[in-house]
N, C-alpha and C positions, 0 to 999 in steps of 0.2 A: 615724669606725669604719673598722674593718680589715677590709677584703675581699679575698679570696683572688684573685690576676690569671687565674690558670688553673683550668680544671675540673680533678677531682683524677679519676685513672683509674677504672674499676670494680676493677681489681685491686688497685690499692692502697686503695680503700675497704674492699674486702672482706678483703684482708688485715689493717687495721687492725681491722674488726670480730671477726674470728677469735681475732686474740691478746686482746683485751678480753674476749670469751667463753669463752676460756681461761683466763683469770686468774680471772674470776667462778665457774668450775666449779671450779677448784682451790679458792678460798677457804671455797665450799659445801662441798665435799670436808672439808675442815681443819674447819669448823664441824659438820659432821654426825657427824665421828670424837670430837670432844671433847663434844659432845653424848651421844652412846654411851657415851665412858668415866665421865661424872660420872653417868649413868642406873644402869650397871651396878656400879660399885663402892658398896661397902658401908662401914661405920663401921670394920670391923676393917683391910679391904683397904688402905686407904692411900695408893692410886695415883695419885689426884688428891687434892690437898689446896689448898683457896682459899686465898689469903694472909690474909683475914678469920681464919679458921679458926686459923691459926697463932697471929695475935695472941691471941686469946683464949686457947689453951691457954698459952700464956706467962704469961699473968697470973694464971691460976689457980695 
C-alpha cells in the first residue's frame, strides 16, 4: 500500500482544500443558475429546451 514519505504541510493541505471547495462552489452556482432558468422559463420562452423535448417535436 502506498504511504506518503513526509507529512504534508498545513499550508499545502489548506491550499488543496480551498481549491476543492472553490470548484464545488462554482459547480453549485452553475447548478442553481440552471435550475432557476428552467423554473422561470415558460413554454413560449424556449430559452431552455431539453434534448428530449426537441426529439419529440421533430417526431410530430
